[in-house]
N, C-alpha and C positions, 0 to 999 in steps of 0.2 A: 798719423800715429794712431796704434788701437788704446782704448781705456783699460787701464790697471783696473782688475775686481781685485778687492780686498773684502775680508769676513769681519763686519761689524757684531756679529751676535756674539754674547757671554758664554764665559764656561759655566760650570756649574759651580766652583768656588767663588767665582765673581760673582755670580746671581747670588747667593748663599752671604756673600758679606755684603751685598747690596741692600739684602734684606734684614739683616742685622741692623746694618747702618741705619737703616728707618725704622725698623722697631724700636730703637734706642731712642731717638727723636720722637717719637709718638709716645713713646714711658716719658720722656722730659717734658712736653710740653704737658702735658697730660697730669704728670706729678706736679707741675709748675700752678696749673688750677685749682688741681686739689688741697695742696698746702698752702696756696695763698690764699683761698678760702675760710681752710678751718683751724691755720696756724700764724698766718700772715698778719692777718687783720687785727684779733686781738692780741697779737704779739706786738702790731705799732701801737694800738690803743694803751695798753700796758706802759708804752716804754716812754708816751705823753706826760705818764706822772712825773712830779717832781721830788727829789729828794728834800726832807726836811730835817729838824731836829724835835724831837717830842717826845715830853713829859707826860708821865699819870697823874691825872687829875682823879679821877675819883672808879673805884670799881664797884658795880652793882650786880646785883642778881634779882630778876624781879622776880615773880611767884608765877608768871606764866610761863604754861609749857608748851613746846612744840614738838610736833610728833615731825617721824624721819624712818627713812624705808630701809627695812635690812634685806637679806638674801641666806637663805638658809641652803641654798642645789638648784640646780636646775628649773625648778619647777615652783619652787619653794619661795614665798616672797609674807614679808609681814612690816607690821609697823608700831614702831614704839615710839616714846618719851623723853625729852632732852631740857635740863632746866637752859635758860637762856642766861648768858655773861653780856653782862656792858661792860667795855673798858673806853673810859673817857680820858682824850691826853687833849692835850694844848700840843700844836705845831707851828712852831714858826715863821714857817713861810704867811700864812695867815693871820698870823699871832688871835685865832680863835679855838675854841673849844671844838672837837672832834670827834666822833666813833671811829677807834680802832678797829678793823676786819685783820684774817689771818692774811688773805689774798683775794685776787680775783675772783676766785670761784665761790666760797665763803660768800664771800658779799651778793653773787647772783644768787645761792643758794638761802641766805636768813638777811634782809639788809636791817632788821631789827637789832641783830645778836653781833657779837664780836669773834665768836665762836662755837662753830657746829662740831661736834664729836662725832666719829666715827660709828657708823649704826650699831649698834648691837640690839641683841633681842631683850636682853634684861633691860632695864631702865635703872637701876642700881650703879652698873657697869657706865653707863652713861652721863648720870649725877657725878661718879666718881672722876672722869675724864675732865668734867666739865670744873669741881670743884679744885681738880689739881692745877689748872690755869690762874682761877681766882687766887691759889694761895701763891702761886709765881708771882702775877704781878701786882696784888698786895704788898708783899714782903721785900722781894728782892729785885723788881723791876722800880717800885713807887718811888724810891729818889735818883734814878739814873735815867740821864737822855739819851736815846736812841733814835737810830734813824728810822722816818718812817716815809709814805711815799704820799703825795698829794697832787692832786687834782684839780684845780680850780674852777675848769671848764666844765669838767662830767661831771664829780659828785664833790660840790663844796663843801659837804658836812660827813664827809671818810674821809679817813684815810688807811693806808695799808702797809702792815707789819712787813708784807715781803712780796715782791713781784713773782707771781705764776707764771711767766715768762721773761726771758730776759734776750740779751744780743746773739747769746750761740744759738735759742732757736731760728732767730732771722740770720741765721749765717746757716743754717743746717736748711730750713725752707727756701734756699734762695740756691746755696753750692751744688747739691747734691742734683735736681734737674738740668743745672746749666753745664754742671759736668756730663750728665748724659745726652742732652742735646749738642756740645760741643764734639762727645766722643761720636756720635752716632753719623752728625756734620763731616766729620774728618775722616772716617771710614769709607763713607760715598763717595768724596773727593779722591780721595786716594785708589781708590777701586777704577773708577770714572778716567781718572789721569792715566794710569797705567794701562788700563788697556785701550786708551787712544794713543798711546805711545806704542804701543804695541802693531795697534794697526799701521803708523805712520812707518813703522821697521819694516813692517813685513812690506806697503806698499817699495818703500825705496831698496828693500831687497828685489824685490822683481822686475823694479825698474834698472836695476844693476844688470841682471842676469839679462834682461832682455839687450839693453846696451850693449855688454860684451858680445852675447849669441851674434845682434847686428854690425857689428865691428869686426867679427872674424871672418864676415864672409865677404864684409866688404876689403880684406888684407887678401882673403885667397884667391879672388874674382883677377887682380893683376898677375896675380903667379903664374897662372891656370894660363893667361891668353903669354906670357913672357915661356914659359917652356914653347909653349906649340909654335911660336917664332923662330927659337934658337932649333928646334929638331933639324935632322937631314931630311933633304929632299927624298921623298915617297915614300915617306912614315907616314902620314894621313892621305895618299893617293888613292883616290877612289880604285878599286880592286877592277883588276877586269874581267870583262864581260868571259865566258864560259864558252871556249870553242867550239862551233855550231856542229851538232853532230851528222858524219856523214851516212847518208843515207841515198837511197836510188831517185828519188824521187827531187827535181830540181824546185827552189823556191823560186816564184815569179817575181819580177817588180812589180812597186805598187801601180805603175799605170803601164804597164806591159799588155798589148793586146795576142791574143790567143791566134797564132796561126796555123795551120793547117799543116800536116808535115810534109804532104804531097806539094803544096807551095813552095817549101823551103829547101826542097832537092829540086824546085828548077830555079 
């Protein structure tokens, strides 16, 4: 039986679908690595801090001034000064006095101060921002208990007023790369499966057509033989040879010996 050949080449639409799926897979893997290094690691470190109850012990403002960098345009940068604000609290987790910081970013910017204001060109604006928070913690929060975050292993002498990253950041760092990865994989698998099913259907169709053609030839052959048997005699008789043309010359037998005319008369 002859081998049935089918075409395994992808169409233009299927080729574009596979390319789209591979592009989504690549984007998902790349974004997972980028978000993992840039956001996932700081978020996990931030989530390691445990919540605790804190009360303000003292609010200090040393005379030391710190520099900050401000921007005033695309190519314009400068430095200005701001006073340092130190807020010491007592946390219930360790039952010890620690320096309060607004979040992880300000803790990294200036570990000595509790608050780093948005840097302005005018030093007086920076000072006013620090004084506002000093009055807030001295008058309104001094007698109240609030939630702070404490990490005994990393920074036992510091506590955070709020976290820079929460579980929503962790969810987004994992969710969207996985969605792109799964969507790209699904597109590639569906395209390959659809092409495989189309190839199988084409092979079955060709096999069915070849089987029907062979079956028709097999059923028609006995009919032809039967029709030939039942036909009246003479239908398939060999045609008679054409009569010999009457010519004055007689044809000699195959082994006839020529005899002279005179011998024959005697």
